[in-house]
C-alpha positions as CSV (number, residue, x, y, z in Angstrom):
1,M,0.0,-0.1,-0.1
2,G,1.3,3.5,-1.2
3,R,1.8,6.2,1.6
4,K,0.1,9.5,0.8
5,S,2.3,12.5,1.2
6,A,1.3,15.4,3.6
7,E,0.7,18.8,2.3
8,A,3.0,21.4,3.7
9,Q,2.1,25.2,4.0
10,V,5.1,27.7,3.7
11,I,4.8,31.3,4.6
12,I,7.3,33.7,3.0
13,H,7.8,37.1,4.5
14,G,9.7,39.3,2.0
15,P,11.5,42.6,2.6
16,K,9.1,45.5,3.3
17,T,11.5,48.3,2.6
18,E,14.0,49.0,-0.3
19,E,17.0,48.9,2.3
20,E,15.6,45.4,3.6
21,A,15.6,44.4,-0.2
22,R,19.3,45.5,-0.8
23,R,20.4,43.8,2.5
24,L,18.8,40.6,1.4
25,A,20.4,40.8,-2.0
26,R,23.9,41.4,-0.4
27,L,23.3,38.4,2.0
28,T,22.3,36.2,-0.8
29,A,25.2,37.3,-3.0
30,G,27.5,36.5,-0.2
31,V,26.0,33.0,0.2
32,H,26.2,32.5,-3.7
33,A,29.9,33.5,-3.5
34,D,30.7,31.3,-0.6
35,M,29.2,28.4,-2.4
36,V,31.2,29.1,-5.6
37,I,34.7,29.4,-3.6
38,E,33.7,26.2,-1.7
39,Y,33.1,24.3,-5.0
40,I,36.2,25.6,-6.7
41,Q,38.5,24.7,-3.5
42,G,36.9,21.2,-3.9
43,L,38.2,20.7,-7.5
44,S,41.1,18.2,-7.9
45,C,43.2,20.7,-10.0
46,P,46.2,22.7,-9.2
47,A,45.8,25.9,-7.2
48,R,46.9,28.0,-10.3
49,Q,44.2,26.7,-12.2
50,K,41.6,27.2,-9.4
51,L,42.6,30.8,-9.2
52,E,42.2,31.3,-13.1
53,L,38.6,29.7,-12.7
54,L,38.0,32.2,-10.1
55,D,39.1,35.3,-11.9
56,T,36.9,33.9,-15.0
57,V,33.8,33.9,-12.7
58,I,34.7,37.2,-11.2
59,R,35.0,38.9,-14.6
60,A,31.9,37.1,-15.8
61,A,30.0,38.6,-12.7
62,E,31.2,41.9,-13.4
63,E,30.2,41.8,-17.0
64,G,26.7,40.8,-16.0
65,K,26.4,44.1,-13.8
66,K,26.9,46.4,-16.7
């Protein structure tokens, strides 16, 4: 006999002011940056190659801002 999955309700409270939205964006960007760095550090390639990859990611992110 199969199990029936239970429904879950999720309530999300977003930022109420522009400053809160900017703060949330900065915090989110920081988490994403940490994840990218952790991923690159875990690669099995020489440190020089990791630095080149990180530089490429940074340049791409800067280009995306323009």
